[in-house]
mmCIF file of the N, C-alpha and C atoms, coordinates in Angstrom:
data_MODEL
# 
_entry.id   MODEL 
# 
loop_
_atom_site.group_PDB 
_atom_site.id 
_atom_site.type_symbol 
_atom_site.label_atom_id 
_atom_site.label_alt_id 
_atom_site.label_comp_id 
_atom_site.label_asym_id 
_atom_site.label_entity_id 
_atom_site.label_seq_id 
_atom_site.pdbx_PDB_ins_code 
_atom_site.Cartn_x 
_atom_site.Cartn_y 
_atom_site.Cartn_z 
_atom_site.occupancy 
_atom_site.B_iso_or_equiv 
_atom_site.pdbx_formal_charge 
_atom_site.auth_seq_id 
_atom_site.auth_comp_id 
_atom_site.auth_asym_id 
_atom_site.auth_atom_id 
_atom_site.pdbx_PDB_model_num 
ATOM 1   N N  . MET A 1 1  ? 8.823   17.693 -21.460 1.00 0.00 ? 1  MET A N  1 
ATOM 2   C CA . MET A 1 1  ? 9.076   16.273 -21.787 1.00 0.00 ? 1  MET A CA 1 
ATOM 3   C C  . MET A 1 1  ? 7.624   15.519 -21.800 1.00 0.00 ? 1  MET A C  1 
ATOM 4   N N  . ALA A 1 2  ? 7.447   14.739 -22.750 1.00 0.00 ? 2  ALA A N  1 
ATOM 5   C CA . ALA A 1 2  ? 6.214   13.892 -22.897 1.00 0.00 ? 2  ALA A CA 1 
ATOM 6   C C  . ALA A 1 2  ? 6.705   12.446 -23.232 1.00 0.00 ? 2  ALA A C  1 
ATOM 7   N N  . GLN A 1 3  ? 5.981   11.468 -22.599 1.00 0.00 ? 3  GLN A N  1 
ATOM 8   C CA . GLN A 1 3  ? 6.164   10.038 -22.998 1.00 0.00 ? 3  GLN A CA 1 
ATOM 9   C C  . GLN A 1 3  ? 4.743   9.652  -23.432 1.00 0.00 ? 3  GLN A C  1 
ATOM 10  N N  . VAL A 1 4  ? 4.855   8.880  -24.536 1.00 0.00 ? 4  VAL A N  1 
ATOM 11  C CA . VAL A 1 4  ? 3.526   8.291  -25.085 1.00 0.00 ? 4  VAL A CA 1 
ATOM 12  C C  . VAL A 1 4  ? 3.606   6.668  -25.048 1.00 0.00 ? 4  VAL A C  1 
ATOM 13  N N  . ASP A 1 5  ? 2.626   6.210  -24.465 1.00 0.00 ? 5  ASP A N  1 
ATOM 14  C CA . ASP A 1 5  ? 2.326   4.738  -24.264 1.00 0.00 ? 5  ASP A CA 1 
ATOM 15  C C  . ASP A 1 5  ? 1.275   4.368  -25.208 1.00 0.00 ? 5  ASP A C  1 
ATOM 16  N N  . PHE A 1 6  ? 1.510   3.878  -26.368 1.00 0.00 ? 6  PHE A N  1 
ATOM 17  C CA . PHE A 1 6  ? 0.317   3.438  -27.397 1.00 0.00 ? 6  PHE A CA 1 
ATOM 18  C C  . PHE A 1 6  ? -0.402  2.419  -26.893 1.00 0.00 ? 6  PHE A C  1 
ATOM 19  N N  . GLN A 1 7  ? 0.204   1.413  -26.265 1.00 0.00 ? 7  GLN A N  1 
ATOM 20  C CA . GLN A 1 7  ? -0.446  0.173  -25.908 1.00 0.00 ? 7  GLN A CA 1 
ATOM 21  C C  . GLN A 1 7  ? -1.391  0.523  -24.689 1.00 0.00 ? 7  GLN A C  1 
ATOM 22  N N  . HIS A 1 8  ? -1.049  1.391  -23.767 1.00 0.00 ? 8  HIS A N  1 
ATOM 23  C CA . HIS A 1 8  ? -2.001  1.666  -22.651 1.00 0.00 ? 8  HIS A CA 1 
ATOM 24  C C  . HIS A 1 8  ? -2.872  2.941  -22.992 1.00 0.00 ? 8  HIS A C  1 
ATOM 25  N N  . ARG A 1 9  ? -2.621  3.582  -24.055 1.00 0.00 ? 9  ARG A N  1 
ATOM 26  C CA . ARG A 1 9  ? -3.194  4.743  -24.423 1.00 0.00 ? 9  ARG A CA 1 
ATOM 27  C C  . ARG A 1 9  ? -3.158  5.917  -23.408 1.00 0.00 ? 9  ARG A C  1 
ATOM 28  N N  . GLU A 1 10 ? -1.840  6.118  -23.041 1.00 0.00 ? 10 GLU A N  1 
ATOM 29  C CA . GLU A 1 10 ? -1.479  7.152  -22.107 1.00 0.00 ? 10 GLU A CA 1 
ATOM 30  C C  . GLU A 1 10 ? -0.424  8.146  -22.536 1.00 0.00 ? 10 GLU A C  1 
ATOM 31  N N  . ILE A 1 11 ? -0.586  9.303  -22.163 1.00 0.00 ? 11 ILE A N  1 
ATOM 32  C CA . ILE A 1 11 ? 0.450   10.287 -22.350 1.00 0.00 ? 11 ILE A CA 1 
ATOM 33  C C  . ILE A 1 11 ? 0.916   10.901 -21.020 1.00 0.00 ? 11 ILE A C  1 
ATOM 34  N N  . ALA A 1 12 ? 2.181   10.854 -20.774 1.00 0.00 ? 12 ALA A N  1 
ATOM 35  C CA . ALA A 1 12 ? 2.696   11.425 -19.522 1.00 0.00 ? 12 ALA A CA 1 
ATOM 36  C C  . ALA A 1 12 ? 3.642   12.667 -19.855 1.00 0.00 ? 12 ALA A C  1 
ATOM 37  N N  . ILE A 1 13 ? 3.199   13.809 -19.195 1.00 0.00 ? 13 ILE A N  1 
ATOM 38  C CA . ILE A 1 13 ? 3.796   15.009 -19.407 1.00 0.00 ? 13 ILE A CA 1 
ATOM 39  C C  . ILE A 1 13 ? 4.503   15.563 -18.195 1.00 0.00 ? 13 ILE A C  1 
ATOM 40  N N  . LYS A 1 14 ? 5.766   16.070 -18.319 1.00 0.00 ? 14 LYS A N  1 
ATOM 41  C CA . LYS A 1 14 ? 6.407   16.726 -17.142 1.00 0.00 ? 14 LYS A CA 1 
ATOM 42  C C  . LYS A 1 14 ? 6.507   18.229 -17.513 1.00 0.00 ? 14 LYS A C  1 
ATOM 43  N N  . LEU A 1 15 ? 5.930   19.090 -16.858 1.00 0.00 ? 15 LEU A N  1 
ATOM 44  C CA . LEU A 1 15 ? 6.100   20.503 -17.071 1.00 0.00 ? 15 LEU A CA 1 
ATOM 45  C C  . LEU A 1 15 ? 6.760   21.191 -15.944 1.00 0.00 ? 15 LEU A C  1 
ATOM 46  N N  . VAL A 1 16 ? 7.870   21.924 -16.175 1.00 0.00 ? 16 VAL A N  1 
ATOM 47  C CA . VAL A 1 16 ? 8.575   22.549 -15.170 1.00 0.00 ? 16 VAL A CA 1 
ATOM 48  C C  . VAL A 1 16 ? 8.577   24.088 -15.267 1.00 0.00 ? 16 VAL A C  1 
ATOM 49  N N  . TYR A 1 17 ? 8.070   24.706 -14.140 1.00 0.00 ? 17 TYR A N  1 
ATOM 50  C CA . TYR A 1 17 ? 8.003   26.190 -14.031 1.00 0.00 ? 17 TYR A CA 1 
ATOM 51  C C  . TYR A 1 17 ? 9.415   26.581 -13.445 1.00 0.00 ? 17 TYR A C  1 
ATOM 52  N N  . TYR A 1 18 ? 10.116  27.442 -14.168 1.00 0.00 ? 18 TYR A N  1 
ATOM 53  C CA . TYR A 1 18 ? 11.477  27.818 -13.825 1.00 0.00 ? 18 TYR A CA 1 
ATOM 54  C C  . TYR A 1 18 ? 11.432  29.302 -13.939 1.00 0.00 ? 18 TYR A C  1 
ATOM 55  N N  . GLY A 1 19 ? 11.985  30.073 -12.896 1.00 0.00 ? 19 GLY A N  1 
ATOM 56  C CA . GLY A 1 19 ? 12.009  31.405 -12.992 1.00 0.00 ? 19 GLY A CA 1 
ATOM 57  C C  . GLY A 1 19 ? 12.444  32.090 -11.771 1.00 0.00 ? 19 GLY A C  1 
ATOM 58  N N  . PRO A 1 20 ? 12.620  33.332 -11.755 1.00 0.00 ? 20 PRO A N  1 
ATOM 59  C CA . PRO A 1 20 ? 13.183  34.150 -10.699 1.00 0.00 ? 20 PRO A CA 1 
ATOM 60  C C  . PRO A 1 20 ? 12.446  33.711 -9.269  1.00 0.00 ? 20 PRO A C  1 
ATOM 61  N N  . ALA A 1 21 ? 13.258  34.049 -8.196  1.00 0.00 ? 21 ALA A N  1 
ATOM 62  C CA . ALA A 1 21 ? 12.663  33.799 -6.861  1.00 0.00 ? 21 ALA A CA 1 
ATOM 63  C C  . ALA A 1 21 ? 11.556  34.840 -6.705  1.00 0.00 ? 21 ALA A C  1 
ATOM 64  N N  . LEU A 1 22 ? 10.536  34.183 -5.930  1.00 0.00 ? 22 LEU A N  1 
ATOM 65  C CA . LEU A 1 22 ? 9.398   35.142 -5.546  1.00 0.00 ? 22 LEU A CA 1 
ATOM 66  C C  . LEU A 1 22 ? 8.620   35.624 -6.764  1.00 0.00 ? 22 LEU A C  1 
ATOM 67  N N  . SER A 1 23 ? 8.544   34.840 -7.846  1.00 0.00 ? 23 SER A N  1 
ATOM 68  C CA . SER A 1 23 ? 7.797   35.443 -8.968  1.00 0.00 ? 23 SER A CA 1 
ATOM 69  C C  . SER A 1 23 ? 6.438   34.656 -9.145  1.00 0.00 ? 23 SER A C  1 
ATOM 70  N N  . GLY A 1 24 ? 6.045   33.753 -8.171  1.00 0.00 ? 24 GLY A N  1 
ATOM 71  C CA . GLY A 1 24 ? 4.749   33.306 -8.293  1.00 0.00 ? 24 GLY A CA 1 
ATOM 72  C C  . GLY A 1 24 ? 4.637   31.755 -8.612  1.00 0.00 ? 24 GLY A C  1 
ATOM 73  N N  . LYS A 1 25 ? 5.696   31.089 -8.739  1.00 0.00 ? 25 LYS A N  1 
ATOM 74  C CA . LYS A 1 25 ? 5.561   29.669 -9.444  1.00 0.00 ? 25 LYS A CA 1 
ATOM 75  C C  . LYS A 1 25 ? 4.806   28.865 -8.422  1.00 0.00 ? 25 LYS A C  1 
ATOM 76  N N  . THR A 1 26 ? 5.132   28.770 -7.084  1.00 0.00 ? 26 THR A N  1 
ATOM 77  C CA . THR A 1 26 ? 4.470   28.011 -6.125  1.00 0.00 ? 26 THR A CA 1 
ATOM 78  C C  . THR A 1 26 ? 3.049   28.393 -6.034  1.00 0.00 ? 26 THR A C  1 
ATOM 79  N N  . THR A 1 27 ? 2.771   29.873 -5.922  1.00 0.00 ? 27 THR A N  1 
ATOM 80  C CA . THR A 1 27 ? 1.386   30.298 -5.833  1.00 0.00 ? 27 THR A CA 1 
ATOM 81  C C  . THR A 1 27 ? 0.501   29.858 -7.027  1.00 0.00 ? 27 THR A C  1 
ATOM 82  N N  . ASN A 1 28 ? 1.215   29.795 -8.246  1.00 0.00 ? 28 ASN A N  1 
ATOM 83  C CA . ASN A 1 28 ? 0.492   29.237 -9.457  1.00 0.00 ? 28 ASN A CA 1 
ATOM 84  C C  . ASN A 1 28 ? -0.007  27.772 -9.262  1.00 0.00 ? 28 ASN A C  1 
ATOM 85  N N  . LEU A 1 29 ? 0.918   26.866 -8.764  1.00 0.00 ? 29 LEU A N  1 
ATOM 86  C CA . LEU A 1 29 ? 0.658   25.521 -8.522  1.00 0.00 ? 29 LEU A CA 1 
ATOM 87  C C  . LEU A 1 29 ? -0.574  25.391 -7.443  1.00 0.00 ? 29 LEU A C  1 
ATOM 88  N N  . GLN A 1 30 ? -0.422  26.330 -6.324  1.00 0.00 ? 30 GLN A N  1 
ATOM 89  C CA . GLN A 1 30 ? -1.523  26.216 -5.332  1.00 0.00 ? 30 GLN A CA 1 
ATOM 90  C C  . GLN A 1 30 ? -2.837  26.659 -5.974  1.00 0.00 ? 30 GLN A C  1 
ATOM 91  N N  . GLN A 1 31 ? -2.918  27.607 -6.820  1.00 0.00 ? 31 GLN A N  1 
ATOM 92  C CA . GLN A 1 31 ? -4.220  28.039 -7.457  1.00 0.00 ? 31 GLN A CA 1 
ATOM 93  C C  . GLN A 1 31 ? -4.781  26.896 -8.405  1.00 0.00 ? 31 GLN A C  1 
ATOM 94  N N  . ILE A 1 32 ? -3.832  26.357 -9.117  1.00 0.00 ? 32 ILE A N  1 
ATOM 95  C CA . ILE A 1 32 ? -4.278  25.185 -9.988  1.00 0.00 ? 32 ILE A CA 1 
ATOM 96  C C  . ILE A 1 32 ? -4.951  24.018 -9.174  1.00 0.00 ? 32 ILE A C  1 
ATOM 97  N N  . HIS A 1 33 ? -4.156  23.667 -8.055  1.00 0.00 ? 33 HIS A N  1 
ATOM 98  C CA . HIS A 1 33 ? -4.564  22.673 -7.098  1.00 0.00 ? 33 HIS A CA 1 
ATOM 99  C C  . HIS A 1 33 ? -6.141  23.044 -6.554  1.00 0.00 ? 33 HIS A C  1 
ATOM 100 N N  . ALA A 1 34 ? -6.069  24.228 -6.192  1.00 0.00 ? 34 ALA A N  1 
ATOM 101 C CA . ALA A 1 34 ? -7.509  24.702 -5.546  1.00 0.00 ? 34 ALA A CA 1 
ATOM 102 C C  . ALA A 1 34 ? -8.596  24.537 -6.530  1.00 0.00 ? 34 ALA A C  1 
ATOM 103 N N  . ARG A 1 35 ? -8.298  24.817 -7.760  1.00 0.00 ? 35 ARG A N  1 
ATOM 104 C CA . ARG A 1 35 ? -9.433  24.833 -8.797  1.00 0.00 ? 35 ARG A CA 1 
ATOM 105 C C  . ARG A 1 35 ? -9.726  23.504 -9.484  1.00 0.00 ? 35 ARG A C  1 
ATOM 106 N N  . MET A 1 36 ? -8.891  22.619 -9.327  1.00 0.00 ? 36 MET A N  1 
ATOM 107 C CA . MET A 1 36 ? -8.930  21.282 -9.986  1.00 0.00 ? 36 MET A CA 1 
ATOM 108 C C  . MET A 1 36 ? -10.021 20.392 -9.257  1.00 0.00 ? 36 MET A C  1 
ATOM 109 N N  . ASP A 1 37 ? -10.756 19.542 -9.885  1.00 0.00 ? 37 ASP A N  1 
ATOM 110 C CA . ASP A 1 37 ? -11.471 18.552 -9.422  1.00 0.00 ? 37 ASP A CA 1 
ATOM 111 C C  . ASP A 1 37 ? -10.650 17.583 -8.577  1.00 0.00 ? 37 ASP A C  1 
ATOM 112 N N  . GLN A 1 38 ? -11.127 17.223 -7.380  1.00 0.00 ? 38 GLN A N  1 
ATOM 113 C CA . GLN A 1 38 ? -10.308 16.238 -6.488  1.00 0.00 ? 38 GLN A CA 1 
ATOM 114 C C  . GLN A 1 38 ? -10.042 14.947 -7.021  1.00 0.00 ? 38 GLN A C  1 
ATOM 115 N N  . LYS A 1 39 ? -10.845 14.569 -8.165  1.00 0.00 ? 39 LYS A N  1 
ATOM 116 C CA . LYS A 1 39 ? -10.624 13.270 -8.654  1.00 0.00 ? 39 LYS A CA 1 
ATOM 117 C C  . LYS A 1 39 ? -9.480  13.247 -9.752  1.00 0.00 ? 39 LYS A C  1 
ATOM 118 N N  . ARG A 1 40 ? -9.229  14.571 -10.176 1.00 0.00 ? 40 ARG A N  1 
ATOM 119 C CA . ARG A 1 40 ? -8.219  14.615 -11.220 1.00 0.00 ? 40 ARG A CA 1 
ATOM 120 C C  . ARG A 1 40 ? -6.818  15.224 -10.807 1.00 0.00 ? 40 ARG A C  1 
ATOM 121 N N  . ARG A 1 41 ? -6.867  15.449 -9.430  1.00 0.00 ? 41 ARG A N  1 
ATOM 122 C CA . ARG A 1 41 ? -5.501  16.142 -8.963  1.00 0.00 ? 41 ARG A CA 1 
ATOM 123 C C  . ARG A 1 41 ? -4.867  15.211 -7.887  1.00 0.00 ? 41 ARG A C  1 
ATOM 124 N N  . GLY A 1 42 ? -3.686  15.200 -7.773  1.00 0.00 ? 42 GLY A N  1 
ATOM 125 C CA . GLY A 1 42 ? -2.920  14.348 -6.686  1.00 0.00 ? 42 GLY A CA 1 
ATOM 126 C C  . GLY A 1 42 ? -2.771  15.482 -5.561  1.00 0.00 ? 42 GLY A C  1 
ATOM 127 N N  . ARG A 1 43 ? -1.909  14.907 -4.647  1.00 0.00 ? 43 ARG A N  1 
ATOM 128 C CA . ARG A 1 43 ? -1.513  15.741 -3.439  1.00 0.00 ? 43 ARG A CA 1 
ATOM 129 C C  . ARG A 1 43 ? -0.393  16.808 -3.847  1.00 0.00 ? 43 ARG A C  1 
ATOM 130 N N  . LEU A 1 44 ? -0.575  17.996 -3.588  1.00 0.00 ? 44 LEU A N  1 
ATOM 131 C CA . LEU A 1 44 ? 0.329   19.132 -3.768  1.00 0.00 ? 44 LEU A CA 1 
ATOM 132 C C  . LEU A 1 44 ? 1.472   18.866 -2.867  1.00 0.00 ? 44 LEU A C  1 
ATOM 133 N N  . LEU A 1 45 ? 2.700   18.558 -3.310  1.00 0.00 ? 45 LEU A N  1 
ATOM 134 C CA . LEU A 1 45 ? 3.888   18.466 -2.485  1.00 0.00 ? 45 LEU A CA 1 
ATOM 135 C C  . LEU A 1 45 ? 4.711   19.728 -2.580  1.00 0.00 ? 45 LEU A C  1 
ATOM 136 N N  . THR A 1 46 ? 4.872   20.344 -1.411  1.00 0.00 ? 46 THR A N  1 
ATOM 137 C CA . THR A 1 46 ? 5.524   21.592 -1.324  1.00 0.00 ? 46 THR A CA 1 
ATOM 138 C C  . THR A 1 46 ? 6.104   21.778 0.092   1.00 0.00 ? 46 THR A C  1 
ATOM 139 N N  . LEU A 1 47 ? 7.349   22.188 0.182   1.00 0.00 ? 47 LEU A N  1 
ATOM 140 C CA . LEU A 1 47 ? 7.956   22.405 1.400   1.00 0.00 ? 47 LEU A CA 1 
ATOM 141 C C  . LEU A 1 47 ? 7.708   23.763 1.894   1.00 0.00 ? 47 LEU A C  1 
ATOM 142 N N  . ASP A 1 48 ? 6.893   23.842 2.906   1.00 0.00 ? 48 ASP A N  1 
ATOM 143 C CA . ASP A 1 48 ? 6.485   25.171 3.334   1.00 0.00 ? 48 ASP A CA 1 
ATOM 144 C C  . ASP A 1 48 ? 7.629   25.825 4.240   1.00 0.00 ? 48 ASP A C  1 
ATOM 145 N N  . THR A 1 49 ? 8.118   26.807 3.647   1.00 0.00 ? 49 THR A N  1 
ATOM 146 C CA . THR A 1 49 ? 9.302   27.673 4.249   1.00 0.00 ? 49 THR A CA 1 
ATOM 147 C C  . THR A 1 49 ? 8.768   29.061 4.795   1.00 0.00 ? 49 THR A C  1 
ATOM 148 N N  . LYS A 1 50 ? 7.510   29.101 5.140   1.00 0.00 ? 50 LYS A N  1 
ATOM 149 C CA . LYS A 1 50 ? 6.790   30.368 5.700   1.00 0.00 ? 50 LYS A CA 1 
ATOM 150 C C  . LYS A 1 50 ? 6.996   31.438 4.687   1.00 0.00 ? 50 LYS A C  1 
ATOM 151 N N  . GLU A 1 51 ? 7.522   32.601 4.991   1.00 0.00 ? 51 GLU A N  1 
ATOM 152 C CA . GLU A 1 51 ? 7.569   33.720 3.979   1.00 0.00 ? 51 GLU A CA 1 
ATOM 153 C C  . GLU A 1 51 ? 8.808   33.797 3.138   1.00 0.00 ? 51 GLU A C  1 
ATOM 154 N N  . ASP A 1 52 ? 9.462   32.446 3.080   1.00 0.00 ? 52 ASP A N  1 
ATOM 155 C CA . ASP A 1 52 ? 10.740  32.464 2.224   1.00 0.00 ? 52 ASP A CA 1 
ATOM 156 C C  . ASP A 1 52 ? 10.380  31.660 0.933   1.00 0.00 ? 52 ASP A C  1 
ATOM 157 N N  . ARG A 1 53 ? 11.308  31.674 -0.101  1.00 0.00 ? 53 ARG A N  1 
ATOM 158 C CA . ARG A 1 53 ? 11.189  31.134 -1.433  1.00 0.00 ? 53 ARG A CA 1 
ATOM 159 C C  . ARG A 1 53 ? 11.316  29.552 -1.378  1.00 0.00 ? 53 ARG A C  1 
ATOM 160 N N  . THR A 1 54 ? 11.003  29.030 -2.461  1.00 0.00 ? 54 THR A N  1 
ATOM 161 C CA . THR A 1 54 ? 11.179  27.444 -2.579  1.00 0.00 ? 54 THR A CA 1 
ATOM 162 C C  . THR A 1 54 ? 12.685  27.210 -2.661  1.00 0.00 ? 54 THR A C  1 
ATOM 163 N N  . LEU A 1 55 ? 12.940  26.213 -1.754  1.00 0.00 ? 55 LEU A N  1 
ATOM 164 C CA . LEU A 1 55 ? 14.335  25.806 -1.654  1.00 0.00 ? 55 LEU A CA 1 
ATOM 165 C C  . LEU A 1 55 ? 14.793  24.608 -2.634  1.00 0.00 ? 55 LEU A C  1 
ATOM 166 N N  . TYR A 1 56 ? 13.827  23.755 -2.791  1.00 0.00 ? 56 TYR A N  1 
ATOM 167 C CA . TYR A 1 56 ? 14.109  22.576 -3.576  1.00 0.00 ? 56 TYR A CA 1 
ATOM 168 C C  . TYR A 1 56 ? 13.158  22.569 -4.851  1.00 0.00 ? 56 TYR A C  1 
ATOM 169 N N  . PHE A 1 57 ? 11.867  22.101 -4.686  1.00 0.00 ? 57 PHE A N  1 
ATOM 170 C CA . PHE A 1 57 ? 10.997  21.991 -5.690  1.00 0.00 ? 57 PHE A CA 1 
ATOM 171 C C  . PHE A 1 57 ? 9.449   21.802 -5.130  1.00 0.00 ? 57 PHE A C  1 
ATOM 172 N N  . ASP A 1 58 ? 8.584   22.047 -5.860  1.00 0.00 ? 58 ASP A N  1 
ATOM 173 C CA . ASP A 1 58 ? 7.137   21.721 -5.542  1.00 0.00 ? 58 ASP A CA 1 
ATOM 174 C C  . ASP A 1 58 ? 6.527   20.793 -6.742  1.00 0.00 ? 58 ASP A C  1 
ATOM 175 N N  . LEU A 1 59 ? 5.625   19.924 -6.438  1.00 0.00 ? 59 LEU A N  1 
ATOM 176 C CA . LEU A 1 59 ? 5.141   18.960 -7.445  1.00 0.00 ? 59 LEU A CA 1 
ATOM 177 C C  . LEU A 1 59 ? 3.485   18.951 -7.192  1.00 0.00 ? 59 LEU A C  1 
ATOM 178 N N  . LEU A 1 60 ? 2.874   18.975 -8.341  1.00 0.00 ? 60 LEU A N  1 
ATOM 179 C CA . LEU A 1 60 ? 1.534   18.762 -8.422  1.00 0.00 ? 60 LEU A CA 1 
ATOM 180 C C  . LEU A 1 60 ? 1.212   17.824 -9.587  1.00 0.00 ? 60 LEU A C  1 
ATOM 181 N N  . PRO A 1 61 ? 0.709   16.531 -9.276  1.00 0.00 ? 61 PRO A N  1 
ATOM 182 C CA . PRO A 1 61 ? 0.321   15.549 -10.283 1.00 0.00 ? 61 PRO A CA 1 
ATOM 183 C C  . PRO A 1 61 ? -1.022  15.668 -10.578 1.00 0.00 ? 61 PRO A C  1 
ATOM 184 N N  . LEU A 1 62 ? -1.334  15.799 -11.908 1.00 0.00 ? 62 LEU A N  1 
ATOM 185 C CA . LEU A 1 62 ? -2.750  15.795 -12.460 1.00 0.00 ? 62 LEU A CA 1 
ATOM 186 C C  . LEU A 1 62 ? -3.000  14.746 -13.336 1.00 0.00 ? 62 LEU A C  1 
ATOM 187 N N  . SER A 1 63 ? -4.328  14.213 -13.582 1.00 0.00 ? 63 SER A N  1 
ATOM 188 C CA . SER A 1 63 ? -4.598  13.212 -14.453 1.00 0.00 ? 63 SER A CA 1 
ATOM 189 C C  . SER A 1 63 ? -6.072  13.461 -14.966 1.00 0.00 ? 63 SER A C  1 
ATOM 190 N N  . PHE A 1 64 ? -6.214  13.165 -16.305 1.00 0.00 ? 64 PHE A N  1 
ATOM 191 C CA . PHE A 1 64 ? -7.570  13.354 -16.831 1.00 0.00 ? 64 PHE A CA 1 
ATOM 192 C C  . PHE A 1 64 ? -7.642  12.507 -18.096 1.00 0.00 ? 64 PHE A C  1 
ATOM 193 N N  . ARG A 1 65 ? -8.889  12.134 -18.512 1.00 0.00 ? 65 ARG A N  1 
ATOM 194 C CA . ARG A 1 65 ? -9.000  11.371 -19.819 1.00 0.00 ? 65 ARG A CA 1 
ATOM 195 C C  . ARG A 1 65 ? -9.586  12.329 -20.879 1.00 0.00 ? 65 ARG A C  1 
ATOM 196 N N  . SER A 1 66 ? -8.992  12.216 -22.025 1.00 0.00 ? 66 SER A N  1 
ATOM 197 C CA . SER A 1 66 ? -9.491  13.099 -23.207 1.00 0.00 ? 66 SER A CA 1 
ATOM 198 C C  . SER A 1 66 ? -10.660 12.540 -23.708 1.00 0.00 ? 66 SER A C  1 
ATOM 199 N N  . GLN A 1 67 ? -11.359 13.341 -24.669 1.00 0.00 ? 67 GLN A N  1 
ATOM 200 C CA . GLN A 1 67 ? -12.607 12.773 -25.269 1.00 0.00 ? 67 GLN A CA 1 
ATOM 201 C C  . GLN A 1 67 ? -12.328 11.415 -26.065 1.00 0.00 ? 67 GLN A C  1 
ATOM 202 N N  . THR A 1 68 ? -11.235 11.258 -26.614 1.00 0.00 ? 68 THR A N  1 
ATOM 203 C CA . THR A 1 68 ? -10.873 10.078 -27.282 1.00 0.00 ? 68 THR A CA 1 
ATOM 204 C C  . THR A 1 68 ? -10.467 8.936  -26.574 1.00 0.00 ? 68 THR A C  1 
ATOM 205 N N  . GLY A 1 69 ? -10.471 9.102  -25.132 1.00 0.00 ? 69 GLY A N  1 
ATOM 206 C CA . GLY A 1 69 ? -10.240 7.925  -24.278 1.00 0.00 ? 69 GLY A CA 1 
ATOM 207 C C  . GLY A 1 69 ? -8.756  7.817  -23.904 1.00 0.00 ? 69 GLY A C  1 
ATOM 208 N N  . ILE A 1 70 ? -7.947  8.749  -24.206 1.00 0.00 ? 70 ILE A N  1 
ATOM 209 C CA . ILE A 1 70 ? -6.426  8.805  -23.781 1.00 0.00 ? 70 ILE A CA 1 
ATOM 210 C C  . ILE A 1 70 ? -6.389  9.418  -22.494 1.00 0.00 ? 70 ILE A C  1 
ATOM 211 N N  . THR A 1 71 ? -5.606  8.679  -21.583 1.00 0.00 ? 71 THR A N  1 
ATOM 212 C CA . THR A 1 71 ? -5.283  9.211  -20.185 1.00 0.00 ? 71 THR A CA 1 
ATOM 213 C C  . THR A 1 71 ? -4.125  10.104 -20.409 1.00 0.00 ? 71 THR A C  1 
ATOM 214 N N  . VAL A 1 72 ? -4.186  11.304 -19.840 1.00 0.00 ? 72 VAL A N  1 
ATOM 215 C CA . VAL A 1 72 ? -3.214  12.270 -19.844 1.00 0.00 ? 72 VAL A CA 1 
ATOM 216 C C  . VAL A 1 72 ? -2.806  12.487 -18.349 1.00 0.00 ? 72 VAL A C  1 
ATOM 217 N N  . LYS A 1 73 ? -1.567  12.175 -18.076 1.00 0.00 ? 73 LYS A N  1 
ATOM 218 C CA . LYS A 1 73 ? -0.943  12.439 -16.779 1.00 0.00 ? 73 LYS A CA 1 
ATOM 219 C C  . LYS A 1 73 ? 0.074   13.545 -16.878 1.00 0.00 ? 73 LYS A C  1 
ATOM 220 N N  . VAL A 1 74 ? -0.154  14.641 -16.058 1.00 0.00 ? 74 VAL A N  1 
ATOM 221 C CA . VAL A 1 74 ? 0.709   15.753 -15.985 1.00 0.00 ? 74 VAL A CA 1 
ATOM 222 C C  . VAL A 1 74 ? 1.389   15.834 -14.724 1.00 0.00 ? 74 VAL A C  1 
ATOM 223 N N  . LYS A 1 75 ? 2.621   16.133 -14.659 1.00 0.00 ? 75 LYS A N  1 
ATOM 224 C CA . LYS A 1 75 ? 3.345   16.438 -13.356 1.00 0.00 ? 75 LYS A CA 1 
ATOM 225 C C  . LYS A 1 75 ? 3.847   17.755 -13.547 1.00 0.00 ? 75 LYS A C  1 
ATOM 226 N N  . LEU A 1 76 ? 3.352   18.816 -12.674 1.00 0.00 ? 76 LEU A N  1 
ATOM 227 C CA . LEU A 1 76 ? 3.849   20.114 -12.633 1.00 0.00 ? 76 LEU A CA 1 
ATOM 228 C C  . LEU A 1 76 ? 4.719   20.357 -11.682 1.00 0.00 ? 76 LEU A C  1 
ATOM 229 N N  . PHE A 1 77 ? 5.975   20.784 -11.983 1.00 0.00 ? 77 PHE A N  1 
ATOM 230 C CA . PHE A 1 77 ? 7.063   21.006 -11.003 1.00 0.00 ? 77 PHE A CA 1 
ATOM 231 C C  . PHE A 1 77 ? 7.513   22.506 -10.953 1.00 0.00 ? 77 PHE A C  1 
ATOM 232 N N  . THR A 1 78 ? 7.883   22.979 -9.879  1.00 0.00 ? 78 THR A N  1 
ATOM 233 C CA . THR A 1 78 ? 8.511   24.255 -9.684  1.00 0.00 ? 78 THR A CA 1 
ATOM 234 C C  . THR A 1 78 ? 9.943   24.099 -9.296  1.00 0.00 ? 78 THR A C  1 
ATOM 235 N N  . VAL A 1 79 ? 10.856  24.785 -9.770  1.00 0.00 ? 79 VAL A N  1 
ATOM 236 C CA . VAL A 1 79 ? 12.325  24.746 -9.410  1.00 0.00 ? 79 VAL A CA 1 
ATOM 237 C C  . VAL A 1 79 ? 12.675  26.186 -9.258  1.00 0.00 ? 79 VAL A C  1 
ATOM 238 N N  . PRO A 1 80 ? 13.566  26.359 -8.221  1.00 0.00 ? 80 PRO A N  1 
ATOM 239 C CA . PRO A 1 80 ? 14.181  27.708 -7.960  1.00 0.00 ? 80 PRO A CA 1 
ATOM 240 C C  . PRO A 1 80 ? 15.037  28.209 -9.245  1.00 0.00 ? 80 PRO A C  1 
ATOM 241 N N  . GLY A 1 81 ? 15.010  29.430 -9.597  1.00 0.00 ? 81 GLY A N  1 
ATOM 242 C CA . GLY A 1 81 ? 15.735  30.059 -10.664 1.00 0.00 ? 81 GLY A CA 1 
ATOM 243 C C  . GLY A 1 81 ? 17.012  30.663 -10.312 1.00 0.00 ? 81 GLY A C  1 
ATOM 244 N N  . ARG A 1 82 ? 17.611  30.319 -9.299  1.00 0.00 ? 82 ARG A N  1 
ATOM 245 C CA . ARG A 1 82 ? 18.844  30.964 -8.813  1.00 0.00 ? 82 ARG A CA 1 
ATOM 246 C C  . ARG A 1 82 ? 19.942  30.580 -9.667  1.00 0.00 ? 82 ARG A C  1 
# 
């Protein structure tokens, strides 16, 4: 899903990782979070269940500015695929 705000020159994107349990969705978000510049990433929200799978969802907000000056805000979610 994407929302475009022409007046403020912003694009908001919601991207959802959906798939089988223990397939690496949360691990993928953790790796993206670890590799992103701290200025461009938000706080990784995840419910730590130790060695268990995701029960509700994980969320990683990201933001950056394109070369044309448009602000792109991305919210990466994971949801269990049960």
